[in-house]
C-alpha positions as CSV (number, residue, x, y, z in Angstrom):
1,X,0.0,0.0,0.0
2,X,2.7,2.6,0.7
3,X,4.3,1.8,-2.7
4,X,1.0,2.5,-4.4
5,X,0.7,5.8,-2.5
6,X,4.3,6.8,-3.7
7,X,3.3,6.1,-7.3
8,X,0.1,8.1,-6.8
9,X,2.0,11.1,-5.4
10,X,4.2,11.2,-8.5
11,X,1.2,10.9,-10.7
12,X,-0.2,14.0,-9.0
13,X,3.0,15.8,-9.7
14,X,2.7,15.0,-13.4
15,X,-0.9,16.3,-13.7
16,X,-1.5,19.8,-15.0
17,X,-2.3,22.3,-12.2
18,X,-0.6,20.3,-9.5
19,X,1.9,21.8,-7.1
20,X,5.0,20.2,-5.5
21,X,6.9,21.3,-2.5
22,X,9.9,19.9,-0.7
23,X,11.4,20.3,2.7
24,X,14.1,18.8,4.7
25,X,15.2,18.8,8.4
26,X,18.1,17.9,10.6
27,X,17.9,17.1,14.3
28,X,20.4,16.1,17.0
29,X,19.3,14.5,20.3
30,X,21.4,13.6,23.3
31,X,20.2,11.8,26.3
32,X,21.7,10.5,29.5
33,X,20.5,8.0,32.1
34,X,20.9,9.5,35.5
35,X,19.7,6.4,37.4
36,X,18.4,3.0,36.1
37,X,18.3,-0.5,37.6
38,X,17.9,-2.1,34.2
39,X,19.8,-5.3,33.5
40,X,20.4,-7.2,30.2
41,X,19.9,-10.9,29.7
42,X,23.6,-11.3,28.9
43,X,24.5,-9.8,32.3
44,X,21.4,-10.0,34.5
45,X,23.1,-9.2,37.8
46,X,24.6,-5.8,36.6
47,X,21.9,-3.3,37.5
48,X,24.1,-0.2,37.5
49,X,25.6,-0.3,34.0
50,X,23.2,2.4,32.7
51,X,23.9,5.0,35.4
52,X,25.5,7.9,33.6
53,X,25.2,6.2,30.2
54,X,24.9,8.6,27.2
55,X,23.0,7.9,23.9
56,X,22.8,10.2,20.9
57,X,20.9,10.4,17.7
58,X,21.6,12.4,14.6
59,X,18.7,12.4,12.1
60,X,17.6,13.8,8.7
61,X,14.2,14.0,7.2
62,X,13.3,14.6,3.5
63,X,9.7,15.2,2.5
64,X,7.9,15.8,-0.8
65,X,4.3,17.2,-0.9
66,X,2.2,17.1,-4.0
67,X,-1.3,18.6,-4.4
68,X,-3.7,18.4,-7.3
69,X,-6.5,20.9,-6.9
70,X,-8.1,21.7,-3.6
71,X,-9.0,18.2,-2.5
72,X,-6.4,15.7,-3.5
73,X,-2.9,15.6,-2.0
74,X,-0.2,13.3,-1.1
75,X,3.3,13.2,0.5
76,X,6.3,11.0,1.0
77,X,8.7,11.3,3.9
78,X,12.1,9.5,4.3
79,X,14.0,9.3,7.5
80,X,17.7,8.5,8.2
81,X,19.5,8.4,11.5
82,X,22.9,7.5,13.0
83,X,22.4,6.1,16.5
84,X,25.0,5.9,19.3
85,X,23.0,3.6,21.4
86,X,22.8,0.6,23.7
87,X,24.1,-2.9,23.1
88,X,21.7,-5.7,22.4
89,X,20.1,-7.7,25.2
90,X,22.3,-10.7,24.8
91,X,25.5,-8.8,25.1
92,X,27.6,-9.2,28.3
93,X,29.4,-5.9,27.5
94,X,28.1,-2.3,28.0
95,X,30.0,-0.8,25.1
96,X,28.0,1.7,23.1
97,X,26.9,0.7,19.6
98,X,26.9,2.8,16.5
99,X,24.2,2.0,14.1
100,X,22.7,3.6,11.0
101,X,19.1,3.2,9.9
102,X,17.1,4.5,7.0
103,X,13.4,4.1,6.4
104,X,10.3,5.5,4.7
105,X,8.4,7.2,7.5
106,X,5.3,8.1,5.6
107,X,3.7,7.7,2.1
108,X,0.1,8.5,1.8
109,X,-2.6,10.2,-0.2
110,X,-5.5,12.3,1.2
111,X,-8.8,13.3,-0.3
112,X,-11.0,16.0,1.3
113,X,-14.7,16.2,0.6
114,X,-16.6,19.4,-0.2
115,X,-16.8,21.6,2.9
116,X,-20.4,22.6,2.1
117,X,-21.7,19.0,2.0
118,X,-19.4,17.4,4.6
119,X,-17.5,19.7,7.0
120,X,-14.0,18.5,7.9
121,X,-14.5,15.2,6.0
122,X,-12.2,13.0,3.9
123,X,-9.9,10.0,4.0
124,X,-6.3,9.0,3.9
125,X,-4.6,5.8,2.7
126,X,-1.1,4.5,3.0
127,X,1.5,4.8,5.8
128,X,1.1,7.9,7.9
129,X,1.2,9.2,11.5
130,X,-2.0,9.7,13.5
131,X,-2.2,12.3,16.2
132,X,-5.4,12.7,18.1
133,X,-3.9,14.1,21.3
134,X,-1.7,17.1,20.5
135,X,-1.6,18.1,24.2
136,X,0.2,14.9,25.2
137,X,4.0,15.3,25.0
138,X,5.6,12.0,26.2
139,X,3.0,10.0,28.1
140,X,-0.4,8.8,26.9
141,X,-1.9,8.4,23.4
142,X,-3.0,4.9,24.4
143,X,-5.2,4.3,21.3
144,X,-2.4,3.1,19.2
145,X,0.8,3.2,21.4
146,X,-0.4,0.1,23.4
147,X,-1.0,-3.6,22.9
148,X,-3.1,-6.4,24.5
149,X,-2.3,-9.7,26.1
150,X,0.2,-9.0,27.5
151,X,-0.5,-5.3,27.7
152,X,2.3,-2.9,27.1
153,X,2.6,0.9,26.8
154,X,5.1,2.9,24.7
155,X,5.9,6.6,25.4
156,X,7.7,8.8,22.9
157,X,7.4,12.2,21.3
158,X,6.7,11.0,17.8
159,X,3.2,10.1,16.6
160,X,2.4,6.5,16.1
161,X,2.3,5.3,12.4
162,X,-0.7,3.7,10.8
163,X,-0.5,1.4,7.8
164,X,-3.9,1.3,6.3
165,X,-6.8,3.8,6.0
166,X,-8.3,6.7,8.0
167,X,-11.7,8.2,7.3
168,X,-12.9,11.3,9.2
169,X,-15.9,13.6,9.3
170,X,-17.4,16.2,11.6
171,X,-21.1,15.6,12.2
172,X,-22.6,17.5,13.8
173,X,-20.0,20.2,13.8
174,X,-19.2,19.8,17.4
175,X,-18.5,16.1,17.0
176,X,-15.5,14.6,15.1
177,X,-15.5,11.0,14.0
178,X,-12.3,9.0,13.1
179,X,-12.3,5.5,11.7
180,X,-9.0,3.7,11.3
181,X,-8.1,0.4,9.7
182,X,-4.5,-0.5,10.7
183,X,-2.2,-3.4,9.7
184,X,0.2,-4.3,12.5
185,X,3.8,-3.9,11.4
186,X,5.6,-2.9,14.6
187,X,5.2,-6.0,16.8
188,X,5.0,-9.7,16.1
189,X,3.0,-11.4,14.7
190,X,2.9,-8.9,11.9
191,X,0.0,-8.4,9.4
192,X,-2.9,-8.6,11.9
193,X,-5.7,-6.2,11.1
194,X,-7.2,-3.8,13.7
195,X,-10.2,-1.5,13.6
196,X,-10.4,1.7,15.6
197,X,-13.2,4.3,16.1
198,X,-12.6,7.6,17.9
199,X,-15.3,10.3,18.7
200,X,-14.1,13.7,19.8
201,X,-16.6,16.1,21.2
202,X,-15.8,19.9,21.5
203,X,-12.4,20.0,19.9
204,X,-10.9,23.5,20.5
205,X,-13.5,24.4,23.1
206,X,-13.4,24.8,26.8
207,X,-14.0,21.1,27.3
208,X,-13.1,18.3,25.0
209,X,-14.3,14.7,25.6
210,X,-13.0,11.8,23.6
211,X,-14.1,8.2,23.5
212,X,-12.7,5.4,21.4
213,X,-12.7,1.6,20.9
214,X,-10.1,-0.6,19.2
215,X,-10.7,-4.1,17.9
216,X,-7.0,-5.0,18.3
217,X,-5.7,-7.7,16.0
218,X,-9.3,-8.8,15.4
219,X,-8.4,-10.3,12.0
220,X,-5.4,-12.6,12.2
221,X,-2.7,-12.8,9.5
222,X,-1.0,-15.8,8.0
223,X,2.0,-15.2,10.2
224,X,-0.3,-15.4,13.3
225,X,-1.8,-18.7,12.0
226,X,1.7,-20.0,11.6
227,X,2.7,-18.9,15.1
228,X,-0.3,-20.9,16.5
229,X,0.7,-24.0,14.6
230,X,4.3,-23.7,15.9
231,X,3.1,-23.2,19.5
232,X,4.1,-19.6,20.1
233,X,0.5,-18.4,20.4
234,X,-1.2,-21.7,21.4
235,X,-1.1,-21.2,25.1
236,X,-3.8,-22.8,27.4
237,X,-5.7,-20.7,29.8
238,X,-5.2,-23.3,32.6
239,X,-1.4,-23.9,32.8
240,X,-0.1,-27.4,33.4
241,X,1.3,-27.8,36.9
242,X,3.7,-30.2,38.6
243,X,2.2,-32.9,40.8
244,X,3.7,-34.3,44.0
245,X,5.9,-36.6,42.0
246,X,7.3,-33.8,39.9
247,X,5.4,-34.9,36.8
248,X,3.6,-32.4,34.7
249,X,-0.2,-32.7,34.3
250,X,-1.8,-32.8,30.9
251,X,-2.6,-29.6,29.1
252,X,-6.1,-28.3,29.7
253,X,-7.2,-27.4,26.1
254,X,-10.7,-26.1,27.0
255,X,-9.6,-22.6,26.2
256,X,-6.7,-20.6,24.9
257,X,-5.3,-17.2,25.5
258,X,-5.8,-14.8,22.6
259,X,-3.5,-12.1,21.3
260,X,-6.5,-10.2,20.0
261,X,-8.4,-7.9,22.4
262,X,-10.7,-4.9,22.7
263,X,-9.3,-1.6,23.9
264,X,-11.6,1.1,25.3
265,X,-10.3,4.6,25.7
266,X,-11.5,7.8,27.4
267,X,-9.9,11.2,27.3
268,X,-10.7,14.8,28.4
269,X,-9.1,18.2,27.9
270,X,-9.9,21.4,29.9
271,X,-8.7,24.8,28.6
272,X,-9.7,27.5,31.1
273,X,-8.3,30.3,28.9
274,X,-11.5,29.9,26.8
275,X,-13.4,31.1,29.9
276,X,-10.9,33.7,31.1
277,X,-8.8,35.1,28.2
278,X,-5.4,36.4,29.3
279,X,-3.2,38.0,26.7
280,X,0.1,37.2,28.4
281,X,-0.6,33.4,28.4
282,X,0.5,31.3,25.5
283,X,-2.0,29.2,23.5
284,X,-0.9,26.0,25.3
285,X,-0.7,27.4,28.8
286,X,-3.0,26.0,31.6
287,X,-4.4,23.2,29.6
288,X,-5.3,20.2,31.7
289,X,-5.7,16.8,30.1
290,X,-6.3,13.2,31.2
291,X,-6.6,9.8,29.5
292,X,-7.2,6.2,30.4
293,X,-7.5,3.0,28.4
294,X,-8.5,-0.6,29.1
295,X,-6.0,-2.9,27.3
296,X,-8.3,-5.8,26.8
297,X,-11.8,-5.9,28.3
298,X,-11.9,-9.7,28.6
299,X,-10.5,-11.4,31.7
300,X,-8.6,-14.7,31.5
301,X,-7.9,-16.9,34.4
302,X,-4.2,-16.8,35.5
303,X,-2.3,-14.0,33.9
304,X,-5.3,-11.6,33.2
305,X,-7.9,-12.1,35.9
306,X,-8.0,-8.4,37.2
307,X,-9.0,-5.8,34.7
308,X,-7.6,-3.0,36.9
309,X,-4.1,-4.3,36.1
310,X,-4.7,-3.6,32.4
311,X,-5.7,0.1,32.7
312,X,-3.0,2.7,32.2
313,X,-4.1,6.2,33.1
314,X,-2.4,9.5,32.9
315,X,-2.9,13.2,33.7
316,X,-1.0,16.2,32.4
317,X,-0.9,20.0,32.8
318,X,0.7,22.8,30.8
319,X,2.2,25.2,33.3
320,X,2.1,28.9,32.5
321,X,5.1,29.9,30.4
322,X,3.9,33.4,29.4
323,X,5.3,33.2,25.9
324,X,8.8,32.4,27.0
325,X,8.3,28.8,25.9
326,X,5.9,27.2,23.5
327,X,5.0,24.7,26.1
328,X,6.0,23.6,29.6
329,X,4.2,20.4,30.6
330,X,4.2,17.9,33.5
331,X,2.7,14.5,33.1
332,X,2.2,11.5,35.3
333,X,0.9,7.9,34.7
334,X,-0.1,4.9,36.7
335,X,-0.2,1.4,35.1
336,X,-0.6,-1.5,37.6
337,X,0.5,-4.3,35.4
338,X,2.3,-7.2,37.2
339,X,4.4,-8.1,34.1
340,X,7.3,-6.6,32.2
341,X,6.1,-3.7,30.0
342,X,7.6,-5.2,26.9
343,X,5.9,-6.8,23.9
344,X,6.8,-10.6,23.7
345,X,9.3,-11.0,20.9
346,X,7.8,-14.2,19.6
347,X,4.3,-12.9,19.6
348,X,2.9,-15.2,22.4
349,X,-0.1,-13.9,24.3
350,X,1.3,-14.5,27.8
351,X,4.3,-13.0,29.6
352,X,7.4,-15.1,29.1
353,X,10.2,-13.4,31.0
354,X,10.7,-12.3,34.6
355,X,12.9,-9.5,36.0
356,X,14.6,-12.2,38.2
357,X,17.6,-14.2,36.9
358,X,17.8,-18.0,36.9
359,X,20.7,-20.3,37.7
360,X,21.8,-23.6,36.3
361,X,22.4,-26.8,38.2
362,X,26.0,-25.8,38.7
363,X,25.1,-22.4,40.2
364,X,26.0,-20.3,37.2
365,X,23.7,-17.5,36.1
366,X,21.7,-18.2,32.9
367,X,19.8,-15.1,31.9
368,X,16.3,-14.0,33.1
369,X,13.9,-16.6,34.5
370,X,11.3,-17.9,32.1
371,X,7.8,-17.6,33.6
372,X,6.2,-21.1,33.6
373,X,3.1,-20.3,35.6
374,X,1.2,-17.0,36.5
375,X,1.6,-17.7,40.2
376,X,5.4,-17.1,39.8
377,X,5.0,-13.5,38.9
378,X,7.7,-11.3,37.3
379,X,9.7,-10.2,40.3
380,X,9.9,-7.1,42.5
381,X,10.5,-4.6,39.7
382,X,7.1,-5.5,38.1
383,X,5.6,-3.9,41.2
384,X,7.9,-0.8,41.5
385,X,7.5,0.4,37.9
386,X,3.8,1.3,38.1
387,X,4.3,5.1,38.4
388,X,5.8,7.2,35.5
389,X,6.3,10.9,35.2
390,X,7.8,13.5,32.8
391,X,8.6,17.2,32.6
392,X,8.9,18.7,29.1
393,X,9.7,22.1,27.6
394,X,9.9,23.3,24.0
395,X,10.8,26.6,22.4
396,X,10.6,27.6,18.8
397,X,13.4,30.1,18.2
398,X,12.5,30.9,14.7
399,X,10.3,29.3,12.0
400,X,13.1,26.9,11.2
401,X,14.7,26.2,14.6
402,X,13.3,24.6,17.7
403,X,14.8,23.2,21.0
404,X,13.1,20.8,23.3
405,X,14.2,19.2,26.6
406,X,12.7,16.7,29.0
407,X,13.5,15.0,32.3
408,X,11.5,11.8,32.7
409,X,10.9,8.5,34.3
410,X,8.8,7.0,31.6
411,X,8.8,4.0,29.2
412,X,12.1,5.1,27.7
413,X,13.4,2.8,25.0
414,X,16.5,4.1,23.2
415,X,16.3,3.0,19.6
416,X,18.2,0.3,17.9
417,X,16.1,0.3,14.7
418,X,13.5,2.3,12.8
419,X,10.6,1.4,15.1
420,X,10.2,1.5,18.8
421,X,12.7,-0.6,20.7
422,X,11.0,-3.5,22.6
423,X,12.8,-3.2,26.0
424,X,11.9,-0.6,28.6
425,X,14.9,0.7,30.6
426,X,13.3,2.6,33.6
427,X,11.8,0.5,36.5
428,X,10.9,2.9,39.4
429,X,9.9,6.5,39.9
430,X,13.3,7.3,41.3
431,X,15.0,6.2,38.1
432,X,15.1,8.8,35.4
433,X,17.0,10.4,32.4
434,X,17.3,13.7,30.7
435,X,17.2,14.5,27.0
436,X,17.7,17.6,24.7
437,X,16.8,17.8,21.1
438,X,17.7,20.6,18.6
439,X,15.8,20.5,15.3
440,X,15.9,22.7,12.1
441,X,13.7,22.6,9.0
442,X,14.6,24.2,5.7
């Protein structure tokens, strides 16, 4: 689908009356872990290796926009980056890794309907970012930045990409409807189809209320079917247990955990400046926003028998900056999951790895312990990492230059590839990092 959109964009360029514009950008981001108890599977007892660790990213973006008339448009965006980042999980050394990546970050077409007949209506198709929560800076945006069974949450500045289609309309004028069809490409098993609906009431007014539902991985791909046959996803709800003789009982195949799930989201924004205008305040100052999402409404015995453990919730506020900054925000989150906040690499629907390490018969350390039964839990860190927080500031110095900074104890995952890295590195509210980004566009 993205390839078709690329071709369509160039067809637009060739048509009479079309316009084409290009732009490029360069950014440099440096981050440092101040404190972290993270350990790698290659060295599971070393919980101080990240303290003081630096990571850097130098990135470039190139974008082509094409427009044919007032309604049809398309764009292509390519992204390249040099990362000075963390070693892989299996490494027993903490040496920094230099890695280069390049990827197509967006390729889509958009058609907007007549404003007289359908206000704020149209559709997009291809590969594109979707941003429904511009107030959120680091934490939140749970509609797409989350998964189910096991639930996980990702926090980052960039908007989450959609591979598929997006239709939108405002009817009546106070209510905006968004419908998304998304093909899963970020986490295994890839190719599953999800459907999302989001209703936004009162956008740009004193109060905004949003409600959404996602049928996550409701249509399974061939890769998912293959994973079930090979046993990665075929996991019984009632685990086999050891009897008094140490023998394992037979599998109870009356039911199976499912990777697919239903997410339900609620969000609210309050902007008091709409009631009491104050010229010295910036457009983002004093906004208060909150969001929560159920990562799977269905309970399963064993790993997922308490729905409250599958509900991340956050609150944020933009402090008054009086025009000195574009935005100065503080955000906090609570997510009471009892498992690692990482997607399972093989796509299985149950947690597979503990924070605790395991030993061999000879007493040597052999990586993290595999979770064989839900009663084992994932270790102490799974209970200390429930609270996250961030402080973020951004200033546009000119139309082409901006600087942003943050101090956070969030779901930080320094990249090793084009998508979000799977392993979270912060495990308690007292663990945090800082980051500064300088970005220019020309």
